[in-house]
C-alpha positions, 0 to 999 in steps of 0.5 A, spaced: 010 238 103 016 234 105 023 235 102 026 228 099 033 226 101 035 226 093 033 233 093 037 235 099 043 232 096 042 235 089 042 242 092 048 240 096 052 238 090 050 245 087 052 249 093 058 245 093 060 247 086 058 254 087 063 254 093 068 251 089 067 256 083 067 262 088 073 260 092 077 259 085 075 266 083 077 269 090 084 265 089 085 268 082 083 275 084 088 274 090 094 272 085 092 278 080 092 283 086 099 280 088 101 281 081 098 288 080 102 290 086 108 287 084 107 291 077 106 298 081 112 297 085 116 296 079 113 302 076 114 306 082 122 304 082 122 306 074 119 313 076 124 314 082 130 312 077 128 316 072 127 322 077 134 321 079 137 321 072 133 328 071 136 330 077 143 329 074 142 332 068 139 338 071 145 338 075 150 337 070 146 343 066 147 348 071 154 346 072 155 348 065 
């Protein structure tokens, strides 16, 4: 059974569409990951700042 040129071209077109779809999904996940890392860093900074304020309040309470 021979495969026709039209069948191969159609298959290539489908494969290219799948390739583009997966490529776009990877790009979206990469962007989402970068945003999540930025959010994580912001949360860590907020935790550090809160710890500093807690320490300052405890020190002030100890001095009284």
